[in-house]
N, C-alpha and C positions, 0 to 999 in steps of 0.2 A: 060566444064572447058577450059578456054583459055590457050594458050601457056604461056602468061605472068603470069597467076595464078599458073601454074605448076612450073615455074621457081621460083616464089616467095615462094611457099611452100617448094621446095627443099632447097633453100638458108636459109629460116627462120627456118625450122626444123633442118637443118644441123648445123647452128651456135648455135642453142639452145642446141643441144646435146654436141657440143664441149665446149660451155661455162660452162654448169653445170658439165661436166666431169673434166675440168681443175680446176674449183673451188673446187670440191671434193678432187682432188689431193693436192691442196694448203692447204686445211683444214687439211688433213692428215699430211702434212709436218709440219704445225704449232704445231699440237698435239705431233708429234714426238720430236720436239725441246723442247716444254714445259716439256715433261716427263724427260728430261735430268737434270732438276733442282732438288735440294735437297728438301725433304719434308718440309712443312712449320710448322709442329707441331701444326697445328690448329689455329695459330695466325691470319691467313687471312680468316678463315671460322667461327670464333666465332661471336656471336651476329647477327644471320642472319636477324632478324627484323630490327636492326639498319642499317645494310648494305643495305637492300632493301630500307629503307627510304632515305638513302644517294644516292642510285642509282636513285630513282625517282626524288629526289630534284635536283640533278645535271643534270639529263637528261632532265626533263621537264622544269626546271627553268633556265637552262643554267647559273647557279650561277657563274661558273668559268669565264664567259665572261661579268660579270656585269659592269666592268670598260669600256666596249665598247658596250653601249646599242644598238646602231643602228646595229652594226655588230651582236650582240647577237640575235636580233629579226630576221634579215635576215637569219642568220645561223640556227636558230630554225625552220623557215619555210621550208628551203631546207632539213633539217634533217628529220622533220616529213613527208614531202612529199615523201621522199625516201621509207618509209614503207607503207604509205597510198596508194600510187599509184602503188603498186606491182600488184594489180589485173588488172590494165590497160594493163600490159604486157601479162597477161593471155588472156584478151579480144583481144588484137592485134594478138595473135597467132591464135585464133579462126577465126578472120576476114580474115586470109589468105585463109581459106577453104570456108568461107561464109561471104561476106561483111555485111550481116544482122545479124551476130552472136552477141548475148549478153549472159552474164553469167546469168543463170537462177536465178530468185528471188533476184539478187544482182544488176546487171547493171541498172535495171529499177526502183530500189527503190530510191525514191527522196532524202532521206538523204545521201545515198551513192553518188548520182549524185552531190548534193550540195557540199559535202566534197571534192570529187575528183576534181571538177571544181575549187573550191576555192584554193586548194593546187597546182593545175596545173598552174593556172593563177598567183597566188601569188608567186609560185616558179620561174616563168619566171622573174617577177619584181625583186625579191630579189636576184636572182643569177646575174642579170645585175648589181644590186647595189654592190654586193660583187666584181664583176669584176672591176667596176670603182674604188672601194676603194683600191683594190690590185694595180691598176695602179697608183693611187694617192700617195700611200705609197711605191712605188717601190724603191729599193735601189739606183737606178740611180739618183733619185732626193732627196735623204735623206742625212743628215749630217753624218760626221764621215768618217773614212777611208773606201772607197768603199761602202759607204752607210750603215755602221754598225748600225746606229741608227734606221734604218727601221726595223719594227717587222717582215718583210719578208726576212731579210738578211739571206743568207744561204739556202733559199728555192730552191727546184728543180722545176724551173718554168714551164718546159714543163708538168710536172705531174699536177701542179695546173691548168694550162690552159686547159689541157685535161679533167680534172674532171669538171671544170666550163662549158666548151662547151658541155660536155655530158649531164649535167643537163639541160642546156638551150635547147639543141636539143630534149631531151625527152619531156620537157614541151611544146615546140612548136608543136611537133607531136601529143600530147594528145589534144591540143587545136584544131588543124586542123581536127583530127579524130572526135572530138565531133561536130564540125561544119558540117562536111560532113555527119555524122550520122543524124543530124537534117534535113539537106537538103534532104537526102534520104527518111526519114520518110514522109516529106511533099510531095515528088514526088510520093510516093507510096500510098498516101491517109491516112496515119496513123497520122492524124493531132492532135489527142488527146494527144499522147505521145510527139509530136513535140513542145508542148507549151513551153513558157519561164519558166514555173514552173519546167520543167525537164531540161532546158538548160539556167539557170539564167545568167551565165557569158559568155557562148559561143554561145548564140542564134544569136548574131550579126554576128558571123563568118559564121554560116549557111546561112545567107542572102547573103553572098558573093558568094555562090555556087548555088543560086536559079535558075540560068539559065542553069544548067547542066542537061543532061539526066540521067536516072536511070543507064544506062550502064556506062556512064562516071564517075558517082559518085561511083559506085561499083569498078571500076578500080582505082580511086583515093584512096579509102579506102584501097585497097590491097597494093598499092604502099607505102602509108604513114605508114601503119601498118608494112610493111617490113622494112622501114627505121628506125622505132622506135625499132624494134627487133635487127637490125644490130647495131644501136648505143648502145643499152643496153648490148647486149652480147659481143660486141667488148670491152666494158668497163670491163665486167666480165672476159674476156680472158686476158686483159691487167693486171688487178690486180692479176690474178692467176699466171702469169709468172713473176710478179714483187713483190715478197713477202714483200719487204721493202718499198713499195709504201704507206707510212703512210697517205698521204693526202686523199687516197681513202679507205684504210683498217680501219682507225680509226672509221668509221661509224659502223663497225662490232665489233671491239675489245674494243671500249669505254665502253660497258656494263660490260665486264669482268674486265677491268682495274679499273673501279670505284668500283665494288662490292668487288674485292679482294684487296682493298687498305690496307695498314698496319693498319690504324686506322678505325674502323667500323663507327665512326661518320664523317669521311671524312676529318678531319683536315690534313694538309700537314705534311710531314715528312722531316727532314733535310737529305741532301745527296741524 
């Protein structure tokens, strides 16, 4: 085990422990605050079937963003990718210890590979789209006093930029890792699994690393896996110490906000 790998393991495992620890503390804080509220007398827990239907309709259909179809599609992809690509975080952790690591029975299953590659690559494209849209509709170029007619008026922009760059960074790391994984398979003679059937969208990236040695590819995988972990857990630490960072936390709280609406059918309430 090289010195670089030892340093990567220490940093990767350390930031993982800190990230999950601070997130657990933040969840405890939220629950403590929520318990201060008065009982709802059951009006927000009635009709569980209708509430689940509303949750799935609004979550999977993004119905609240129907007036912005392009934004809705882009946001849907980044939202789904957040959950679908969680296992890539697990794999990156394992790759710190062994660059050849794969999650047994999962990482090499072609349907998982197809889905993860689709959402990684689509996530890169759609988050860039959302970044461009945010700049195009920035308050500095909108009508009204200080750009009040911009739908981003009043946004805390550093938070939005940080979340966007985090999503972009994670997507790029996944794409690079997939490419180097394919190049490593080809270099070690495992050509069957290195086919484009298993790397449909990132196979071309693997070709970019075809001239690298096995040792160089192993080092590259460790470094990129560490960068992915640092980006991911730095984000987790940031939202844990900023409990009002809605632009990041809504991806967790949206499920509860939708399910516990005043009306089980999801219709809006005044006030």
